[in-house]
N, C-alpha and C positions, 0 to 999 in steps of 0.2 A: 456389539458395535462394529460397523463395517469399516474397512480401511478406506482412506482417502484415495481418490483416483491418482494414478501415476502421472497423468498429463491431461491437459485440457486442449481440445482441438480448437484453434482460434483462427480468425481471419488473418491474412498476412500482415505481419508487423503490428499486431495488436495483442493485448493481454487482457484477460478477464480480471477486472479490478474488483476485489471483494473487501468488505469491512472486517477488521480484526478487532475484537472486543477486549477491553482491559478492565480489571477490577476498578481502577481509578481513572476517570477521565472520559470514558465512553458515553456516559450519560450526560445529557446537556447541561444540567445545573451543578453536578458534583464537582466539575473542574473549576467552578467559580469560587468554591469555598477555600479560603486560605489554608486550612489544615489539610485539605486534599490536594491542592494545586501542586505541592512539592512532590507528590507521588505520580503525577500525570506524565506519561511518556512524551517525549518530543515527537512531532510529526515525522513519519518515516514511510518509505516504500519497501516492503519486504518482497524479496525475489528468491526463487529457487537457485541453487548454485549453478546449475546448467544454463538457466536463462540469463543469469548475470554474466556468465562467460560469453554467451551469444551476443549480448549487448556491450561486452567489454567494460563491465562495471565492477567495482570492488566496494566493499563496505566503506561507508563514509562519503562516497561520491555523491554529488548533487545532481538530481535529475529534474526534468519538467515532465509532469504527468498531465496529459490532456484527455478529458473524459466529457463527452456530451457537450462540447463547446466551452467547457470551463477548463482552466489550467491552474496548476500550483507547483511549487518547487518543494522537493522533499529530499531527505538524505536516505541513501540506500542501506538496507540491512539485508544480509544474506541469511536465509533460513531454510534448512533442508526439509522442514515439514510443509512448506508451501509447494503444492503440485506444480509441475512444469506447465507453462502457459497461463499461470495466474500471477497476480500481483496483489499483495495485501497492503491496506492502509489502515492506520489506527482509526477506528470508528469515532466520528465526531471531532477529529483533530486536523482535518484538512480544509482548505479554502476552495472547495469544488463547487461553491455556489448552490448548495442544496441538491446536488446531483444524487439521484437515487442509485445505490449500489446493490447488487452487482451490475456492472456495465463494462463494455469494451472500451479500452483506452490505449493510447500510444505513450511510449516512454522515450525520452531523448536526454542525453547527457547535457548538462549545462557547462559550457566552457568558460 
C-alpha cells in the first residue's frame, strides 16, 4: 500500500473535496433504515490541521462549502490523515445537489 500524498496542489483558495466513506450511512438506502440511522455520522467537513490553521477554523466551527454551484453548511472536524489541500465530506450525507466528487471547492466560515 502506498502512502497518501502529503499535500495536494490546488487552485488559489480552493480545496479538493473528496468523499469519505463510512460503514453506516454512505450507501443511499442504508441510512434510511431506523436500525442503521442511529449509527450514521452527522454531516461534516474534515480538514488537515494545517489547512484548518490557514482558514482559522477549529473543530466544531460551522462552514459553508461551495462546490460546482452548490453549497451546504457543515461542521468542521480536524483529521491528520487528510492530506493538505484536501477536504473530506461524509459520502452521501451532504446537500451538494448531486455534485460529483472529487471536485474543487471553496470553504468559508459561517458567522
